[in-house]
C-alpha positions as CSV (number, residue, x, y, z in Angstrom):
1,M,0.0,0.0,0.0
2,A,1.5,3.1,-1.1
3,A,2.1,5.6,1.5
4,V,0.0,8.8,1.4
5,P,2.0,11.9,1.3
6,S,2.0,13.8,4.4
7,H,1.0,17.0,2.7
8,A,-2.2,15.7,0.9
9,P,-4.6,17.2,3.4
10,A,-2.9,20.4,2.9
11,A,-3.6,20.2,-0.8
12,V,-7.2,19.4,-0.2
13,M,-7.5,22.2,2.2
14,A,-5.8,24.4,-0.2
15,A,-8.1,23.4,-2.9
16,T,-11.1,23.9,-0.6
17,S,-9.9,27.3,0.5
18,T,-9.3,28.3,-3.0
19,S,-13.0,27.8,-4.0
20,L,-14.7,29.5,-1.0
21,P,-13.7,33.1,-1.8
22,A,-15.5,32.9,-5.2
23,V,-18.9,32.1,-3.6
24,A,-18.4,34.8,-1.0
25,T,-17.7,37.3,-3.7
26,E,-20.8,36.4,-5.6
27,D,-23.0,36.8,-2.5
28,T,-21.4,40.1,-1.7
29,A,-22.0,41.3,-5.2
30,N,-25.6,40.2,-4.9
31,E,-26.0,42.0,-1.6
32,A,-24.4,45.1,-3.0
33,A,-26.8,45.0,-6.0
34,K,-29.7,44.6,-3.7
35,A,-28.5,47.4,-1.5
36,R,-28.2,49.6,-4.6
37,K,-31.7,48.7,-5.6
38,R,-32.9,49.5,-2.2
39,R,-31.1,52.8,-2.2
40,T,-32.5,53.5,-5.7
41,A,-36.0,52.6,-4.6
42,I,-35.7,54.7,-1.5
43,I,-34.3,57.6,-3.5
44,A,-37.0,57.2,-6.1
45,T,-39.6,57.0,-3.3
46,V,-38.2,60.1,-1.7
47,L,-38.1,61.9,-5.0
48,L,-41.6,60.9,-5.8
49,I,-42.8,62.0,-2.4
50,A,-41.0,65.3,-2.9
51,L,-42.5,65.7,-6.3
52,L,-45.9,64.9,-5.0
53,L,-45.4,67.4,-2.2
54,I,-44.2,70.1,-4.6
55,G,-46.9,69.3,-7.1
56,G,-49.5,69.4,-4.3
57,S,-48.2,72.7,-3.1
58,V,-48.2,74.2,-6.6
59,W,-51.7,72.8,-7.2
60,A,-52.9,74.2,-3.9
61,L,-51.4,77.6,-4.7
62,T,-52.7,77.7,-8.2
63,R,-56.2,76.5,-7.2
64,G,-56.2,79.0,-4.3
65,A,-55.4,81.8,-6.7
66,A,-57.9,80.7,-9.4
67,E,-60.6,79.8,-6.9
68,P,-60.5,82.1,-3.9
69,K,-62.4,81.1,-0.8
70,S,-64.3,84.4,-0.7
71,I,-65.5,86.8,-3.4
72,A,-67.4,90.0,-3.6
73,V,-71.1,90.0,-4.0
74,P,-72.0,91.6,-7.3
75,N,-74.1,94.8,-7.4
76,V,-77.4,93.9,-8.9
77,V,-79.5,96.8,-7.4
78,G,-81.8,98.3,-10.1
79,L,-81.6,95.1,-12.3
80,T,-84.6,93.0,-13.1
81,Q,-85.2,89.9,-11.1
82,A,-84.0,87.7,-14.1
83,E,-80.9,89.8,-14.7
84,A,-79.9,89.8,-11.0
85,K,-80.4,86.0,-10.7
86,T,-78.1,85.4,-13.7
87,Q,-75.3,87.6,-12.4
88,I,-75.4,86.2,-8.9
89,E,-75.3,82.6,-10.0
90,Q,-72.5,83.3,-12.5
91,A,-70.5,84.8,-9.7
92,G,-70.8,81.5,-7.9
93,F,-73.4,82.3,-5.3
94,T,-76.8,80.7,-4.6
95,W,-79.8,82.8,-5.4
96,E,-82.6,83.3,-2.9
97,L,-85.7,85.6,-3.4
98,N,-87.2,87.4,-0.4
99,P,-91.0,87.0,-0.7
100,D,-91.5,90.4,1.0
101,K,-91.1,93.5,-1.2
102,V,-89.8,96.8,0.1
103,A,-90.8,100.4,-0.9
104,S,-88.2,102.5,-2.7
105,D,-88.3,106.1,-4.0
106,T,-85.2,105.4,-6.2
107,V,-85.7,101.9,-7.5
108,A,-88.5,101.1,-9.9
109,E,-91.2,98.6,-9.0
110,G,-90.1,95.0,-9.9
111,S,-86.4,95.8,-9.8
112,V,-83.9,94.7,-7.2
113,A,-83.9,97.1,-4.2
114,S,-81.2,95.3,-2.1
115,T,-79.2,92.2,-1.5
116,D,-78.1,90.4,1.7
117,P,-75.1,90.4,1.9
118,A,-74.9,93.8,0.4
119,A,-73.1,94.5,-2.9
120,G,-69.3,94.5,-2.5
121,T,-69.3,92.3,0.6
122,Q,-66.8,89.4,0.6
123,A,-68.6,86.1,0.9
124,E,-67.7,82.4,0.4
125,K,-68.3,81.0,-3.0
126,G,-71.6,79.1,-2.9
127,A,-73.0,81.3,-0.2
128,T,-76.7,82.3,-0.4
129,V,-77.4,85.9,-1.6
130,R,-80.9,86.9,-0.6
131,V,-82.5,89.4,-3.0
132,T,-85.3,91.9,-2.1
133,I,-87.5,93.4,-4.9
134,S,-88.8,97.0,-4.9
135,S,-92.5,97.6,-4.6
136,G,-92.1,101.1,-6.0
137,P,-91.9,104.5,-4.4
138,D,-93.2,104.9,-0.8
139,S,-94.3,108.5,-1.7
140,V,-96.1,110.0,-4.6
141,T,-96.5,113.6,-5.9
142,L,-99.9,115.1,-6.1
143,P,-100.8,116.6,-9.5
144,D,-100.3,120.3,-9.8
145,N,-103.6,120.8,-11.7
146,L,-106.1,119.6,-9.1
147,V,-107.4,123.1,-8.5
148,G,-110.2,123.9,-10.9
149,M,-111.0,120.2,-11.7
150,S,-114.5,118.8,-11.2
151,P,-114.8,116.6,-8.1
152,D,-115.1,113.5,-10.2
153,D,-112.0,114.2,-12.3
154,A,-110.0,115.1,-9.2
155,R,-111.0,111.9,-7.4
156,K,-110.0,109.8,-10.4
157,A,-106.6,111.5,-10.6
158,I,-105.9,111.0,-6.9
159,E,-107.1,107.3,-6.8
160,A,-104.9,106.5,-9.9
161,L,-101.9,107.3,-7.7
162,G,-103.0,104.8,-5.1
163,L,-104.2,107.6,-2.8
164,K,-107.6,107.9,-1.0
165,W,-110.1,110.7,-1.8
166,E,-112.2,112.5,0.7
167,L,-114.5,115.5,-0.1
168,D,-115.0,117.9,2.8
169,S,-118.5,119.2,3.3
170,S,-117.3,122.8,3.9
171,K,-116.6,125.1,0.9
172,V,-114.1,127.9,0.4
173,A,-114.6,131.2,-1.4
174,S,-112.5,131.8,-4.4
175,D,-112.3,134.7,-6.9
176,T,-110.5,132.5,-9.5
177,V,-112.2,129.1,-9.2
178,P,-115.8,128.7,-10.3
179,E,-118.3,127.5,-7.8
180,G,-118.5,123.7,-7.5
181,K,-114.9,123.1,-8.7
182,V,-112.0,122.0,-6.5
183,A,-110.6,125.1,-4.8
184,Q,-107.9,123.5,-2.6
185,T,-106.7,120.2,-1.3
186,N,-104.9,119.1,1.9
187,P,-102.1,118.3,1.4
188,S,-101.8,120.9,-1.3
189,P,-101.2,120.1,-5.0
190,G,-97.6,119.3,-5.9
191,S,-96.9,117.9,-2.4
192,K,-95.1,114.6,-1.8
193,V,-97.3,112.2,0.2
194,K,-97.1,108.6,1.4
195,A,-98.7,105.9,-0.7
196,G,-102.2,105.2,0.4
197,Q,-102.6,108.6,2.2
198,T,-106.0,110.3,2.3
199,I,-106.3,113.6,0.3
200,R,-109.0,116.0,1.5
201,A,-110.6,118.2,-1.1
202,Y,-112.6,121.5,-0.7
203,L,-114.9,122.9,-3.4
204,S,-115.2,126.5,-4.3
205,S,-118.3,128.5,-3.2
206,G,-117.5,131.1,-5.8
207,S,-116.1,134.6,-5.6
208,D,-115.7,136.1,-2.2
209,Q,-116.2,139.6,-3.7
210,V,-119.5,141.1,-4.6
211,D,-120.7,144.5,-5.9
212,V,-122.5,146.7,-3.4
213,P,-126.1,147.2,-4.8
214,D,-127.8,150.6,-5.1
215,L,-130.0,151.0,-2.0
216,S,-131.2,154.6,-2.6
217,G,-134.9,155.2,-2.1
218,M,-135.3,151.8,-0.2
219,T,-136.7,151.3,3.3
220,Q,-134.5,149.6,5.8
221,D,-136.3,146.3,5.4
222,Q,-136.0,146.4,1.6
223,A,-132.3,147.2,1.9
224,R,-131.7,144.4,4.4
225,S,-133.4,141.9,2.0
226,T,-131.4,143.1,-1.0
227,L,-128.1,143.0,0.8
228,K,-128.8,139.5,2.1
229,G,-129.4,138.3,-1.4
230,V,-125.8,139.1,-2.4
231,G,-124.2,137.9,0.9
232,L,-124.0,141.3,2.6
233,E,-125.5,142.7,5.8
234,L,-127.2,146.0,6.7
235,G,-124.9,148.0,9.0
236,N,-125.4,151.2,10.9
237,V,-128.5,153.3,10.1
238,T,-128.5,157.0,10.8
239,S,-131.1,159.7,10.2
240,V,-130.3,162.8,8.2
241,D,-132.3,165.9,7.2
242,S,-133.4,165.6,3.6
243,E,-136.3,166.7,1.5
244,K,-136.6,163.1,0.3
245,E,-139.4,160.9,1.5
246,K,-139.1,160.1,5.2
247,D,-137.4,156.8,6.2
248,R,-136.1,156.3,2.7
249,I,-132.3,155.7,2.2
250,V,-130.6,158.8,0.8
251,E,-126.9,157.7,1.4
252,Q,-124.9,154.5,1.7
253,D,-121.4,153.5,2.6
254,P,-119.6,151.9,0.7
255,A,-121.0,153.5,-2.4
256,T,-123.0,151.6,-5.1
257,G,-120.8,149.4,-7.3
258,T,-117.9,149.1,-4.8
259,K,-116.5,145.5,-4.6
260,V,-116.5,144.1,-1.0
261,K,-116.1,140.7,0.6
262,K,-119.2,138.7,1.4
263,G,-120.4,139.4,4.9
264,T,-119.5,143.1,4.8
265,A,-122.0,145.4,6.6
266,I,-123.2,148.3,4.5
267,G,-124.1,151.5,6.4
268,V,-127.0,153.7,5.3
269,S,-128.5,157.1,6.0
270,I,-132.3,157.6,5.9
271,S,-134.3,160.8,5.4
272,S,-135.8,162.5,8.4
273,G,-138.4,164.0,6.1
274,K,-137.1,167.5,6.9
275,A,-135.1,169.5,4.4
276,A,-131.5,169.9,5.3
277,Q,-130.6,173.2,6.9
278,V,-127.5,175.2,6.7
279,E,-126.3,178.3,8.7
280,I,-125.6,181.5,6.8
281,P,-121.9,182.2,7.3
282,T,-120.2,185.5,7.9
283,V,-119.8,187.1,4.4
284,V,-120.2,190.9,5.1
285,G,-117.0,192.7,4.2
286,M,-115.9,189.9,1.9
287,G,-115.5,190.4,-1.8
288,R,-118.5,189.5,-3.9
289,E,-116.9,186.5,-5.6
290,D,-115.6,184.9,-2.4
291,A,-118.9,185.3,-0.6
292,E,-120.9,184.0,-3.5
293,A,-118.7,180.9,-3.8
294,Q,-118.9,180.2,-0.1
295,L,-122.7,180.3,-0.1
296,K,-123.1,178.2,-3.2
297,A,-120.8,175.6,-1.6
298,L,-123.5,175.2,1.1
299,G,-126.2,174.4,-1.4
300,L,-127.7,177.9,-1.5
301,T,-128.8,180.0,-4.4
302,V,-127.3,183.5,-4.5
303,T,-128.7,186.7,-5.9
304,I,-126.8,190.0,-6.1
305,E,-128.1,193.6,-5.6
306,E,-125.6,196.4,-6.3
307,V,-126.1,199.5,-4.2
308,A,-124.3,202.8,-3.9
309,G,-121.9,203.1,-1.0
310,N,-118.6,204.4,0.2
311,Q,-117.1,201.0,0.4
312,P,-115.0,199.7,-2.4
313,A,-116.8,198.3,-5.4
314,G,-117.7,194.6,-5.0
315,Q,-117.6,194.5,-1.3
316,V,-120.5,192.8,0.4
317,L,-122.6,195.2,2.5
318,S,-125.2,192.9,3.8
319,V,-126.8,189.4,3.4
320,E,-130.4,188.3,3.7
321,P,-131.3,186.2,5.7
322,G,-128.7,187.5,8.1
323,E,-125.5,185.9,9.2
324,G,-126.1,183.0,11.6
325,S,-129.6,182.3,10.3
326,K,-130.5,178.6,9.5
327,V,-132.1,178.0,6.1
328,E,-132.9,175.0,4.1
329,K,-130.6,173.9,1.4
330,N,-131.5,175.3,-2.1
331,S,-132.8,178.5,-0.4
332,T,-132.1,181.8,-2.0
333,V,-129.7,184.2,-0.3
334,K,-129.5,187.9,-1.3
335,L,-126.2,189.8,-1.2
336,K,-126.0,193.6,-1.3
337,V,-122.8,194.6,-2.9
338,S,-121.3,198.1,-3.1
339,K,-121.0,199.8,-6.4
340,G,-118.3,202.0,-5.0
341,S,-118.3,205.9,-4.5
342,Q,-120.7,207.9,-6.7
343,K,-119.4,211.5,-6.0
344,G,-120.3,214.2,-8.6
345,N,-122.8,212.1,-10.4
346,N,-125.8,214.2,-9.4
347,G,-124.3,217.8,-9.9
348,G,-125.1,218.1,-13.5
349,N,-128.7,217.0,-13.0
350,N,-129.4,219.7,-10.5
351,N,-127.6,222.6,-12.1
352,G,-124.8,222.6,-9.6
353,N,-127.1,222.3,-6.6
354,T,-126.5,219.7,-4.0
355,N,-129.4,217.7,-2.8
356,T,-130.0,217.8,0.9
357,P,-131.3,214.6,2.4
358,K,-134.7,215.0,3.9
């Protein structure tokens, strides 16, 4: 049997040890590859997450800019209901109509009077905007031409404005509005009044001015009746001397034809049945013309008698009846007036002899 060399195990060991490193290297390479893959996957995952985060942020930012959380409520006041609804919904809000209308002096009936929230208010998209419609003006203006209308025409004009008509039983005098026509209203024509308000109207009783009638020759009772017929009254009654029939009116104040207000009292003077008397004034010593004028001014008739005298020509020497006497108007008064001095007028007639008074 051949002897086994003493170094054989070593060779085997050597061979064994030579093959082991190759397997280890392969495993190591595999592990390294796996590690690389894991790292790559991790990196890819991290990058993906980062990209997602970045993308999400960008999306959020761009979406936030394009679609803000709150926007301004559009101004639809004055628009029709249909126009307002379209604009509100296009802006991204929810439309809601208030069933109750509101009066407005500036917005026409049927148009939008207000919104809640109000125009310009920031509100979240999709929020409800409540719209209130105008019922028209809360006040109306009375026509300017009511005065002079018939009651029926005035009533129709007032009721056409949604107002109430009331005719007052009392009347008012008017110099410009015929009797039976509307003379005034309360409130007055042209005034602004609330819708549904009552308008009180007053009719004209005609002119407040009348002409004073002629009362001359009437008795008091006749004058009273005549005055009452035109809306006047009989005023103070006084008695005066007159040649006219007793108790008949000879004077009145105001005079016939004067325009006065209804209800005015007219004073009258009635005849006492006695002719009016005047007192002869002092005229002796006056000039003829002045004395004659003064007497005529008293309603007297004047006659003149010229007489010789030493006084200047034209001077009144006497009056008949005498000064201070009471005479009836239209009586005749005689004035004696000086002719002036007549010296030498008789010498030629008596052959130079002078007449001696006997």
